C-alpha positions, 0 to 999 in steps of 0.5 A: 455494470461490472463495478455496480456488481462488485461494489454491491458484492462488496457491501455484502461482504462487509455484512458477513464479516460483521457476523463472522469477526473475531470475538476476543476481548481486550477487556477494556471498559471505556475506550482508551485514549490512543497515542501516536509517538510512534507515528510522529516523523523523526525527519522531513517525513512529509517530504513533498505530498499530493493535496489530495483534495485537489489532486495536485502534485507539488513536488519540489523541482519535479513535474507533476507525474500523472495527467489524472490520479487514477488510485489503483493505476498509479499504486506501482508508483506511490507504493513498495508493497502489492495492494493486498497488504492494504486491504485493512477494511475487512479487519477493522471490526476485529482489531477495533473490538480487540482495542474496545473501541467502535469501528468508527473510533478505530478508523478515525484514529489512525486516518490522519496519521496514515492517509496523509502519507499515502500520497508521499515518499516517506524513507519508511514505508511503514509509515503507509498505512497497511496490515503490518503497520497497523498491527505493529502500531496498535500491538494487535496480537497475532491470534486476533490477526491471524483469525481476522485474516482466515476470516477474510479469506474465507469470505472472499472464497465464499463470494468467489464461489458464488460469482462462479455459480452467476457465471461472473467469473472475472468477479471470482478471480477479483475475489480470489486474488484479495486471499492471503497464502498461508506464507504471507500470513505467517510472514505477517505474523513474524512482524518481521519487515524484512519477511513482510517485504519478501512476500509482498514487495512489488517488483518495481520497488527496491528492497534493502533488508527491512526497507523498500523504496517505491518509483515515487521515493526516487522520484522525489529524492536526490542521488545523494539520498539514494547513496545514503540509504544503501541504493545501488547503480545496479539496483536502479538499473535492474528496474529501468525497463519497468519504470517505463510502465508507470505512465509518467507525463512527458515532462515527468518522464524526463525529469525522471530520466535525468535523475537516474542519468545522473544517478547511473552515470549513463544516458537514461530515458523513462517512456512516457504514457505518450510514448507507450500509446504511440507504439 
């Protein structure tokens, strides 16, 4: 029932956003042909990816990390930033209007370039789909981004208050968790990846200036790759306890522990989901 309520409210939210979208006009009379040179990999960015249609993880030499791909449940493994930075949907109409194209055209234009990388481990987190990367790739002006984010905040607060009036306090908490603080908005508008990561990086991610490496990157890459990008033993050791919360399969946890043992020079054991359930 709760999921139905949230789904219904989300639908209402999208309608509300349609009525309060930014009215910035780019002055484009026809849909431009969008190019994606910036999206193209300069190295083996595909690495090894999930076959999303089959939900089958096929990393070279590494076991399947999860018994079931649970989307949000596995977010901390796959992404170096919090989910809030991925909230592109409420902004798509505003961004598309600026570009002079339809919302459908906007979504269709970047889906293949971003979404296939969701289940991969690119060495540059800006290849993943998030508000910051989309803003940069499409060169959306700050005033459009700022207005869209603040409209989003107002809509979330409206629905949070409405949920409270209905006694749905859990839903109110969910809506408010989707709001952006002023510090977060300022970081996005700075167009500085380092500042963005200071606001949005998860505690699971290893952050080195303007780069961030989620656990999946460590899982798929070699210890030589760790050294190449500047990851230190101390950085890994600081997160070992957190990695116990990733809910990896027994095989994946063992393989990950072996790789981290090789890098740190000491025996590392990563707890699996079965071990966590037994506690």
